[in-house]
C-alpha positions in Angstrom: -21.5 -24.1 -1.4 -17.9 -23.3 -2.0 -18.4 -20.2 0.5 -18.9 -22.6 3.5 -16.3 -24.6 2.5 -14.4 -21.7 2.6 -15.9 -20.4 5.8 -15.3 -24.1 7.4 -11.6 -23.8 6.6 -11.2 -20.6 7.6 -12.9 -21.1 11.0 -10.2 -24.2 11.1 -7.1 -21.9 10.3 -8.8 -19.5 13.4 -8.8 -22.6 15.5 -5.3 -23.7 14.9 -4.0 -20.0 15.1 -5.3 -20.3 18.7 -3.7 -23.0 19.5 -0.3 -21.8 18.3 -0.3 -18.9 20.0 -1.2 -20.9 23.4 2.5 -20.9 24.1 3.2 -17.4 24.1 0.0 -17.1 26.5 0.9 -19.9 28.9 3.3 -17.7 30.8 0.5 -15.3 31.6 -2.1 -17.6 31.7 -3.4 -16.3 35.5 -3.6 -12.8 34.1 -5.2 -13.9 30.8 -8.0 -15.6 32.8 -8.4 -13.3 34.9 -8.7 -10.5 32.3 -11.5 -12.5 30.8 -13.4 -13.5 34.0 -13.8 -10.2 34.1 -16.0 -9.6 31.5 -18.2 -11.6 33.3 -19.8 -9.2 36.1 -18.9 -6.3 33.5 -21.4 -7.9 31.3 -23.8 -9.1 33.7 -24.2 -5.9 35.4 -25.8 -4.1 32.3 -28.9 -6.1 33.1 -29.2 -4.7 36.3 -30.4 -1.3 34.9 -32.8 -2.9 32.9 -34.4 -5.5 35.6 -34.6 -2.4 38.4 -37.2 -0.6 36.1 -39.8 -3.0 35.9 -40.3 -2.3 40.0 -39.7 1.0 39.8 -42.3 1.5 37.2 -45.1 -0.5 38.8 -44.5 0.5 41.9 -43.5 4.2 41.7 -45.4 5.0 38.4 -48.6 3.1 38.7 -48.8 2.4 42.8 -47.1 5.9 43.5 -45.3 4.2 46.2 -41.7 5.5 46.7 -40.9 3.8 50.1 -40.5 -0.1 48.7 -38.2 0.9 45.8 -36.0 3.2 47.3 -32.9 1.1 47.5 -33.0 0.7 43.6 -31.1 4.2 42.8 -28.5 3.4 45.3 -28.0 -0.3 43.8 -27.9 1.1 40.4 -24.7 3.7 41.8 -22.7 1.1 43.2 -23.1 -1.7 40.4 -21.9 1.0 38.2 -19.3 2.1 40.3 -18.2 -1.9 40.6 -18.8 -2.0 36.5 -16.7 1.3 36.6 -13.6 -0.2 38.5 -13.6 -4.1 37.1 -13.4 -2.2 33.3 -10.3 -0.7 34.3 -8.5 -4.0 36.0 -10.1 -5.5 32.7 -8.5 -3.3 30.7 -5.2 -3.0 32.5 -4.8 -6.8 32.4 -5.8 -7.2 29.2 -2.8 -4.5 27.8 -0.2 -6.1 30.3 -1.2 -9.2 28.9 -1.3 -8.6 25.2 2.1 -6.7 24.9 3.7 -9.3 26.8 2.6 -11.5 24.4 3.7 -9.2 21.4 7.2 -8.9 22.9 7.6 -12.7 23.1 6.4 -12.8 19.4 8.9 -10.3 18.2 11.5 -11.9 19.9 10.9 -15.0 17.7 10.4 -13.5 14.9 13.3 -11.1 15.1 15.7 -14.7 15.9 13.7 -16.1 12.5 14.7 -12.9 10.7 18.1 -13.2 11.7 18.3 -16.5 9.9 16.5 -15.8 6.8 18.6 -16.3 3.5 20.2 -13.3 1.7 17.6 -14.2 -1.5 14.7 -13.3 1.3 16.7 -9.7 1.6 17.3 -9.6 -1.8 13.5 -9.8 -2.5 11.8 -8.0 0.3 11.8 -4.0 1.1 12.8 -2.4 4.6 9.2 -1.6 4.6 7.8 -5.0 4.3 10.0 -6.2 7.0 8.4 -3.4 9.6 4.9 -4.3 8.8 5.5 -8.2 8.8 7.9 -8.4 11.5 6.5 -5.3 13.7 2.8 -3.8 13.1 1.5 -6.9 12.3 2.6 -8.7 15.7 1.1 -5.5 17.4 -2.0 -6.1 15.3 -2.4 -9.7 16.2 -1.6 -9.7 19.7 -3.3 -6.5 21.1 -5.6 -6.4 18.4 -7.2 -9.9 19.2 -6.9 -9.5 23.0 -8.3 -6.3 23.0 -11.4 -7.4 20.7 -11.8 -10.6 22.6 -12.7 -8.7 25.7 -14.7 -6.3 24.1 -16.9 -9.4 22.7 -16.7 -11.6 25.9 -17.8 -8.2 27.7 -20.9 -8.0 24.9 -21.6 -11.9 25.1 -22.2 -11.9 29.3 -24.2 -8.7 28.6 -26.3 -9.7 25.8 -26.8 -13.2 27.7 -27.7 -11.1 30.7 -29.8 -9.0 28.7 -31.7 -11.6 26.7 -32.7 -13.1 30.0 -34.0 -9.7 31.2 -36.1 -9.8 27.9 -37.8 -13.1 28.7 -38.4 -12.8 32.4 -40.3 -9.6 30.8 -42.4 -11.1 28.2 -41.4 -14.8 26.3 -43.3 -13.3 23.3 -41.5 -9.7 22.8 -38.0 -11.7 23.4 -38.6 -14.5 20.4 -39.0 -11.4 18.1 -36.3 -9.4 19.7 -34.0 -12.9 19.4 -34.7 -13.3 15.7 -34.0 -9.8 15.0 -30.7 -9.9 16.6 -29.8 -13.4 14.3 -30.5 -11.4 11.3 -28.5 -7.9 12.1 -25.8 -10.4 13.4 -25.6 -12.1 9.5 -23.9 -9.7 7.1 -20.9 -10.1 9.6 -20.4 -13.8 8.1 -19.5 -12.4 5.3 -16.8 -9.8 6.3 -13.6 -11.8 5.8 -14.2 -12.9 1.9 -14.8 -9.4 1.5 -11.6 -7.9 3.0 -9.2 -10.4 2.4 -8.0 -9.4 -0.9 -7.9 -5.7 0.2 -6.0 -6.6 2.8 -3.3 -7.9 1.4 -2.9 -5.2 -0.8 -3.1 -2.6 2.0 -0.3 -4.3 3.7 1.9 -4.0 0.7 1.2 -0.7 0.2 1.4 0.5 3.7 4.9 -1.3 3.5 5.8 0.8 0.8 5.1 3.8 2.6 7.7 3.0 5.3 10.0 1.9 2.2 10.0 5.8 1.5 10.6 7.0 4.5 13.5 4.7 5.1 14.7 5.3 1.4 14.6 9.2 2.6 16.2 8.9 5.7 19.4 6.7 4.3 19.7 8.5 0.6 19.2 12.2 1.9 22.1 13.0 0.7 22.2 11.6 -2.7 18.4 13.4 -3.0 19.7 16.7 -1.8 23.0 16.3 -4.4 20.6 15.5 -7.1 17.8 17.6 -6.1 15.6 14.4 -6.2 12.6 16.5 -4.1 10.1 16.2 -6.7 10.9 13.0 -8.0 10.8 11.3 -4.1 7.6 13.6 -3.5 5.5 12.4 -6.4 6.3 8.3 -6.0 5.6 9.2 -2.1 2.3 10.6 -3.6 1.3 8.0 -5.9 1.8 5.6 -2.9 -0.3 7.6 -0.7 -2.8 7.6 -3.4 -3.0 4.1 -3.8 -3.3 3.6 -0.1 -6.0 6.0 0.2 -8.2 3.8 -2.9 -7.9 0.9 -0.8 -8.8 2.3 2.2 -11.9 3.4 0.2 -12.3 0.0 -1.5 -12.4 -1.5 2.5 -14.8 1.4 2.9 -17.1 0.2 0.0 -17.0 -3.3 1.0 -17.9 -3.4 4.7 -19.5 0.1 5.6 -22.9 -1.0 4.7 -22.6 -3.4 7.3 -23.3 -1.0 10.3 -25.9 1.0 8.4 -27.7 -2.5 7.6 -27.9 -4.0 10.7 -28.8 -0.4 12.5 -32.0 -0.8 9.9 -32.6 -4.4 11.0 -32.3 -3.2 14.6 -34.9 -0.5 14.1 -37.2 -3.0 12.1 -36.8 -5.1 15.4 -37.4 -2.0 17.9 -40.4 -0.9 16.0 -42.1 -4.7 16.0 -41.5 -5.1 19.5 -43.6 -1.3 20.6 -46.0 -2.7 17.9 -46.7 -5.9 20.1 -45.8 -4.2 23.1 -48.9 -1.7 22.8 -51.2 -4.6 22.0 -50.1 -6.9 25.0 -50.4 -4.0 27.5 -53.7 -3.4 26.2 -54.9 -6.9 27.0 -53.2 -6.8 29.8 -50.8 -9.5 29.4 -47.6 -7.6 30.4 -47.6 -4.5 32.9 -46.1 -1.2 31.9 -43.1 -2.1 33.9 -42.8 -5.4 32.1 -42.7 -3.2 29.1 -40.3 -0.2 29.8 -38.0 -2.9 31.5 -38.1 -4.9 28.5 -37.8 -1.7 26.1 -34.7 -0.8 28.0 -32.6 -4.0 28.2 -33.7 -4.3 24.3 -32.2 -1.0 23.4 -28.9 -1.8 25.7 -28.8 -5.3 23.9 -29.0 -3.6 20.4 -26.9 -0.6 20.7 -23.9 -2.4 20.8 -24.8 -4.3 18.2 -25.5 -1.3 15.5 -21.7 -0.6 15.6 -20.2 -4.0 16.2 -19.2 -4.4 12.6 -16.4 -2.2 12.9 -15.2 -4.2 16.0 -15.7 -7.7 13.5 -13.6 -6.1 10.6 -10.9 -5.3 13.1 -11.0 -8.6 14.6 -11.0 -10.5 11.0 -8.1 -8.1 10.4 -6.1 -9.3 13.5 -7.0 -13.1 12.3 -5.3 -12.5 9.0 -2.2 -10.8 11.1 -2.2 -13.8 13.1 -2.0 -16.1 9.9 0.8 -13.9 8.2 2.7 -14.0 12.0 2.6 -17.7 11.8 3.5 -18.2 8.9 7.0 -16.3 9.3 7.2 -18.2 12.5 7.0 -21.3 10.5 8.8 -20.7 7.5 11.9 -23.0 7.8 15.0 -21.2 5.8 16.2 -22.8 2.9 19.9 -22.5 4.3 20.8 -24.2 7.4 22.3 -26.6 9.2 21.5 -30.2 8.6 20.6 -32.3 11.3 23.8 -34.7 11.4 25.7 -32.0 10.4 29.5 -32.0 11.6 31.2 -29.3 13.1 34.1 -27.3 11.8 36.9 -26.6 14.0 39.4 -25.1 11.5 41.0 -25.2 7.9 43.8 -27.6 7.8 44.1 -28.8 3.9 42.2 -26.0 1.9 39.0 -25.2 -0.6 38.0 -26.0 -3.3 35.2 -25.4 -5.7 34.1 -28.6 -8.0 32.2 -27.5 -11.0 30.1 -25.2 -9.5 27.1 -23.2 -11.3 25.0 -20.7 -9.6 22.2 -18.7 -10.8 19.8 -16.3 -8.7 16.9 -16.3 -11.7 16.4 -19.7 -13.4 17.5 -19.8 -17.2 20.0 -16.5 -16.3 23.2 -18.3 -14.9 25.7 -16.3 -13.1 28.3 -19.2 -12.1 29.3 -21.9 -14.8 31.2 -24.6 -14.3 33.5 -22.7 -11.8 36.6 -25.5 -10.7 39.4 -23.6 -8.6 41.4 -24.7 -5.0 42.6 -22.7 -2.8 45.6 -24.8 -0.7 45.9 -23.2 3.1 47.5 -20.0 3.6 47.5 -19.2 0.2 46.0 -16.0 -1.4 43.6 -15.8 -4.3 42.4 -13.0 -6.4 39.3 -12.6 -8.4 39.9 -10.1 -10.8 37.7 -9.3 -14.1 34.8 -7.2 -15.4 32.0 -5.7 -13.3 29.1 -8.2 -12.7 31.1 -10.8 -13.8 30.2 -13.3 -10.8 33.5 -12.6 -8.5 31.4 -11.5 -5.4 28.9 -14.2 -5.8 31.7 -17.1 -6.1 32.8 -15.9 -2.6 29.5 -15.3 -1.0 29.0 -19.3 -1.6 31.9 -19.9 1.2 30.2 -18.8 3.8 26.8 -19.9 2.2 24.9 -16.4 2.0 23.8 -19.0 -0.9 23.7 -22.5 -1.7 25.1 -23.6 -5.1 22.6 -24.9 -7.8 25.0 -27.6 -8.8 28.5 -28.9 -8.0 29.9 -28.4 -4.6 32.1 -25.9 -2.4 34.1 -28.1 0.2 36.5 -27.4 2.8 39.1 -29.7 3.8 37.2 -32.0 1.3 34.1 -31.7 3.1 30.9 -30.1 1.3 30.1 -27.2 3.3 26.2 -28.2 3.1 27.6 -30.8 5.8 28.7 -28.5 8.0 27.3 -27.0 10.9 26.8 -23.3 9.9 27.7 -21.1 12.6 30.9 -23.2 12.9 31.4 -22.6 9.1 30.9 -18.6 9.5 32.9 -18.6 12.4 35.9 -20.0 10.5 35.6 -16.8 7.9 36.1 -13.1 8.2 34.7 -10.9 5.4 35.5 -7.1 4.9 33.0 -5.7 2.4 33.5 -2.7 0.0 30.6 -0.8 2.1 31.4 -2.5 6.0 28.1 -2.0 8.0 28.8 -0.6 11.0 26.2 -0.5 13.8 25.1 3.0 16.2 27.6 2.6 19.5 31.1 3.1 19.9 34.3 2.3 18.3 35.2 -0.7 21.0 31.4 -2.3 20.5 31.8 -2.5 16.7 35.2 -4.4 17.1 34.0 -6.2 19.8 31.5 -8.0 17.3 34.4 -10.0 16.0 35.1 -11.9 19.2 32.8 -10.3 22.4 34.8 -12.4 24.8 38.4 -11.0 23.4 40.3 -9.5 26.5 41.6 -5.9 26.3 45.2 -7.2 25.2 43.8 -9.1 22.1 41.6 -5.5 21.4 44.6 -3.2 21.7 46.4 -5.6 19.5 43.5 -5.9 16.5 43.8 -2.0 16.7 47.3 -1.7 16.0 47.4 -4.3 13.4 44.2 -2.6 11.8 46.4 0.6 11.5 43.9 2.7 14.0 46.0 3.1 16.8 47.0 6.8 15.8 43.5 7.5 14.6 42.2 6.5 18.3 44.6 8.3 20.5 43.9 11.6 18.5 40.1 11.0 20.2 38.6 12.6 23.5 37.0 9.1 24.9 39.3 6.8 22.4 37.6 3.6 21.9 34.5 4.8 23.5 33.7 6.8 20.9 30.5 7.2 19.7 30.2 7.0 15.6 27.1 7.5 15.0 24.3 5.4 12.9 26.2 3.2 10.2 29.5 5.0 11.2 28.4 8.4 9.8 31.0 10.0 12.0 33.6 8.4 10.4 35.6 8.3 6.9 35.6 5.9 4.5 39.0 4.4 5.5 38.2 4.8 9.2 35.1 2.6 8.4 37.3 0.0 6.8 39.9 -0.2 9.3 37.3 -0.7 12.1 36.0 -3.6 10.0 39.4 -5.2 9.3 40.4 -4.6 13.1 37.2 -6.6 13.7 38.2 -9.5 11.5 41.7 -9.6 13.3 39.8 -9.8 16.7 38.0 -12.7 15.0 41.4 -14.3 14.3 39.4 -16.8 11.7 42.1 -19.1 9.3 40.0 -18.0 6.0 39.8 -14.0 5.1 37.7 -12.9 2.1 38.0 -9.1 1.3 35.4 -8.0 -1.4 37.1 -4.8 -2.8 37.8 -3.5 0.8 39.6 -0.5 -0.8 38.3 0.6 -4.4 36.0 3.3 -2.8 38.9 4.8 -0.9 41.2 8.0 -2.1 44.8 7.0 -2.6 46.1 8.2 1.3 43.3 6.1 2.8 44.0 3.0 0.5 47.8 3.0 1.5 46.6 3.1 5.2 43.7 0.3 4.7 46.3 -1.4 2.2 48.8 -2.2 5.2 46.2 -3.2 7.6 44.9 -5.7 5.0 48.3 -6.7 4.4 48.7 -7.6 8.0 45.6 -9.4 8.0 45.9 -11.9 5.2 49.3 -13.1 7.1 49.1 -16.8 7.9 45.5 -16.8 6.5 43.8 -18.6 3.0 42.6 -15.5 1.7 40.2 -14.7 -1.1 40.4 -10.8 -3.2 38.0 -9.0 -5.0 39.8 -6.3 -6.7 39.7 -3.6 -9.3 42.8 -2.0 -8.8 45.1 -5.0 -10.1 48.2 -2.9 -8.4 46.9 -4.7 -5.3 46.4 -7.9 -6.2 50.3 -8.4 -7.9 51.8 -11.1 -4.9 48.5 -13.1 -4.6 49.6 -16.8 -4.9 47.1 -17.0 -7.6 45.2 -14.8 -9.8 42.1 -15.9 -11.2 40.4 -13.9 -14.1 36.2 -14.5 -13.8 34.4 -13.0 -16.9 30.9 -13.6 -17.5 30.5 -16.1 -14.9 33.3 -18.4 -16.0 36.8 -18.7 -14.9 39.0 -17.5 -18.1 42.5 -17.2 -16.8 44.8 -18.4 -13.9 48.1 -18.0 -13.0 50.5 -16.1 -11.1 50.9 -11.8 -11.8 54.5 -12.8 -14.2 52.4 -15.3 -15.8 49.9 -13.7 -16.4 51.4 -10.8 -17.9 53.5 -12.7 -20.1 50.4 -14.4 -22.2 50.0 -12.7 -25.4 46.8 -11.0 -25.6 45.8 -12.3 -22.5 42.7 -10.6 -20.7 44.7 -10.0 -17.0 47.6 -8.6 -19.2 45.5 -6.0 -21.3 43.6 -5.0 -18.1 46.8 -4.4 -16.0 48.2 -2.4 -19.1 45.5 -0.1 -19.7 45.3 0.5 -15.7 49.0 1.5 -15.7 47.8 4.0 -18.7 
């Protein structure tokens, strides 16, 4: 009973998914309908050969008259040519429509991916993203449409061939149809058999992609630490898991085609035995029987292999469910319907009794109260893992507070329009991401409509002008994927130039110089000093010498603010944490 209910639910979900995909089909509906209509003559023409054998056998083989049936071979050739041309046209249209739909779905999924919360990327591997947002779409769109063509062709072929069966002998046709439904019955259990295995196969397939991505991105670590055996073992273990799941899939579904083959063989045997009786008693002619057997074999042959195609259809349905699961997912961090647009910062920023955790029961920030007036520079220092980066990540709403509030000019940032909030914040990370392309393209990301004068000024303020002048192609120099052709200091200055061009009133500097040598740090620090002018700035720093001139230094340890004041005020505290850190760094 529960199995039947589950099957009904799955059928309802399939209908719903087809309704959901309809908006993607609508722009190409004419070609889509045409690709399906073409399958009608493709399938129906199968019956021509079987039907033509009756007069051929009765007239030529029995009556020895070749004149009356001379048209039949020509007719078969003409119909076969037409069927081949229509098959090509159907395949072309089906592929065209399938890829167009897949591209449109991928565009919407890509938009969804970019809108995902930071927490989603914390928990999801690159392989899972590739599988979910790319492979699943191809499996769902192209797989369903190609299999739809196959099934519609076989449906019309089956209908026309069944008509030939009844035309030749209704007694034999009844046997054939009963056997046909018996052969198709195992298909009703396919989804239940492959669902759990398919889910694990997707996960393992994503893990394989993650290994490739890690090996590409971490090639220098692998080489420097001689991690070849380590990586090889991890990859082999994943491939072994994929292999086991593939074998399990065969174990659960591999018997369907042989079972259907056996049932079909029983049907053919029953038809031959019954047909022999009908011929002997002159209830059907030899022509009827030959035509019937030909139509029956043409009907049954695709049925014997349809199990594998049906597996693919079920996989495509499950991929479609996953795709629409992503499309319908609503990010937890988004703009409210009545959100206000932030047009600038005029008073200041406040963290009011803020608590935050990534995992419940493990607080990262506890009762944070902090104010930054307009134009102030706030330095955040303290032990590693103390919550400094998390604290500034709450400001552009990479994450939302669990309790309390972050306010700009007295307004909770959750009540501000998200894009306008982030437009007012420029961030320079410790490890800034650069896109493959030119230096110009990477700086212009800060403001795509910036003028050439604005670009030159940003380059100068970021202390990049001498470096740019030394390059043959200047700003149009290619930097490679992730800026691999640049030094750490050059990457940082490009990121700072990007922030200059954005010209946001709030700047976050997350350990922007910690990974640089002394010479590079001096140049980058000058660029940072230029960037900080007339802006409200939050600096995270381990090197305390870089924050001496901050308006306020805030010491964050284990998720709490333990000290706050100017450099001189904090040094004057006996047994103070900041004073102890500063003196130890001087030594």
